[in-house]
C-alpha positions as CSV (number, residue, x, y, z in Angstrom):
1,M,104.8,96.5,130.6
2,E,105.9,96.0,127.0
3,K,103.7,94.9,124.2
4,L,105.4,92.5,121.8
5,T,104.1,92.0,118.3
6,F,105.2,89.2,116.0
7,I,105.1,90.0,112.2
8,T,106.3,89.0,108.8
9,L,108.2,91.6,106.9
10,R,105.4,91.6,104.3
11,E,103.1,92.9,107.0
12,N,105.4,96.0,107.4
13,P,107.7,96.3,104.4
14,S,108.9,99.7,105.6
15,L,111.0,97.9,108.2
16,K,113.3,96.4,105.5
17,E,116.2,98.7,105.9
18,M,116.1,98.5,109.7
19,A,115.8,94.7,109.7
20,A,118.6,94.2,107.3
21,E,120.8,96.5,109.5
22,W,119.7,94.7,112.6
23,F,120.4,91.3,111.2
24,H,123.9,92.5,109.8
25,S,124.7,93.8,113.4
26,K,124.0,90.5,114.9
27,W,125.7,88.1,112.4
28,G,128.2,90.1,110.3
29,V,126.7,89.0,107.0
30,P,126.7,92.0,104.7
31,K,123.6,94.1,104.9
32,E,123.3,93.8,101.1
33,A,122.8,90.1,101.4
34,Y,119.9,90.5,103.8
35,L,118.4,93.3,101.6
36,E,118.6,91.1,98.4
37,C,116.8,88.2,100.2
38,M,114.2,90.6,101.7
39,E,113.5,92.1,98.3
40,S,112.9,88.7,96.8
41,Y,110.5,87.9,99.6
42,L,108.7,91.3,99.4
43,N,108.4,91.1,95.6
44,H,106.9,87.7,95.9
45,E,109.8,86.0,94.0
46,T,110.1,83.6,96.9
47,E,107.9,82.5,99.8
48,Y,111.1,82.3,102.0
49,G,110.3,85.0,104.5
50,W,111.5,87.2,107.3
51,Y,109.9,87.3,110.7
52,L,110.3,89.8,113.4
53,C,109.4,90.4,117.0
54,M,108.8,94.0,117.7
55,D,108.7,95.9,121.0
56,G,107.1,99.2,119.9
57,D,109.2,100.3,117.0
58,Q,112.3,98.2,118.0
59,I,113.3,94.8,116.6
60,V,114.0,92.6,119.6
61,G,114.0,89.2,117.8
62,G,114.1,87.8,114.3
63,M,114.9,85.1,111.8
64,G,114.7,84.5,108.1
65,V,114.3,81.6,105.7
66,I,116.8,81.1,102.9
67,E,117.7,78.3,100.4
68,N,120.9,77.3,102.1
69,D,122.5,78.5,105.3
70,F,126.1,78.1,104.2
71,H,126.6,74.4,104.4
72,D,127.4,71.4,102.1
73,R,123.9,69.8,102.1
74,K,122.3,71.8,99.3
75,D,119.5,69.1,99.2
76,L,118.3,70.1,102.7
77,S,116.3,73.2,101.9
78,P,114.9,75.7,102.8
79,N,116.8,76.8,106.0
80,V,115.7,78.9,108.9
81,C,118.6,81.4,109.4
82,A,119.8,84.4,111.5
83,V,117.7,83.3,114.6
84,Y,118.4,86.0,117.2
85,T,116.7,87.5,120.3
86,E,118.2,90.5,122.1
87,E,119.8,89.5,125.3
88,A,117.4,91.5,127.4
89,Y,114.5,89.8,125.9
90,R,115.7,86.2,126.1
91,C,113.9,83.4,128.1
92,R,110.5,84.9,127.3
93,G,109.5,82.4,124.5
94,I,110.2,85.0,121.7
95,A,112.4,82.6,119.6
96,G,109.8,79.8,120.1
97,R,107.0,82.0,118.9
98,L,109.0,83.2,115.9
99,L,109.9,79.6,115.1
100,D,106.3,78.5,115.2
101,L,105.2,81.5,113.2
102,T,107.9,80.7,110.5
103,V,107.1,77.0,110.3
104,N,103.3,77.6,110.2
105,D,103.6,80.3,107.7
106,L,105.7,78.0,105.3
107,K,103.4,75.0,105.9
108,D,100.5,77.2,104.9
109,K,102.4,77.8,101.6
110,G,103.0,74.0,101.1
111,I,106.7,74.3,102.2
112,S,107.7,71.5,104.5
113,P,110.0,70.2,105.9
114,V,112.2,73.1,107.0
115,Y,115.8,72.8,108.1
116,L,118.2,74.7,110.3
117,V,121.9,74.5,111.4
118,T,123.0,75.2,115.0
119,D,125.5,74.5,117.6
120,H,122.7,74.5,120.2
121,T,121.5,71.3,121.7
122,G,118.2,71.1,123.7
123,F,116.8,74.4,122.5
124,Y,115.1,73.7,119.2
125,E,113.8,70.3,120.3
126,R,111.4,72.1,122.6
127,Y,109.7,73.5,119.5
128,G,109.3,70.4,117.5
129,W,112.6,70.3,115.7
130,E,114.5,66.9,115.5
131,F,118.3,66.4,115.1
132,L,118.8,65.1,111.6
133,C,122.5,64.8,110.8
134,M,125.9,66.7,110.9
135,V,126.7,68.9,108.0
136,Q,129.9,70.8,107.0
137,G,129.7,74.6,107.2
138,D,131.2,76.5,104.3
139,G,134.8,77.2,105.3
140,E,134.3,75.7,108.8
141,P,136.7,73.2,110.3
142,D,134.1,71.4,112.4
143,M,130.8,69.8,111.6
144,T,127.6,71.4,112.9
145,R,124.2,70.1,113.8
146,M,121.4,70.1,111.2
147,Y,117.8,69.9,112.4
148,I,114.5,69.3,110.6
149,H,110.9,70.4,111.3
150,R,108.4,68.1,109.5
């Protein structure tokens, strides 16, 4: 049976390159953009962190926190971003545990509320998120859902 561990990137900074490549492979955002955000976090320039679920030495889930997740409501910040769980690991509560880790870590640092944009309905509500409003994604023709965690 696998042993999953949940960590912040600060707990294991040596995972930075692997994590940036992993997030890039899931979302297509340039690896350099992830590295830049991760460096700011690791250098304590920001408390907007990166959170990983590991199965041994493999990343199987993760998410980050950034100022704005490519939408027009710059006042709704910070944003959870890049939420992803490997398909073979879904429906095991990994994303929920990562969301809780992220929100609690930020609250401990005095950062609340937190926002996220998604097309999913019914998923984030299970973890204490509330639908807030519709926002316009950068370069997107359709509006997308914005959630808040207070």
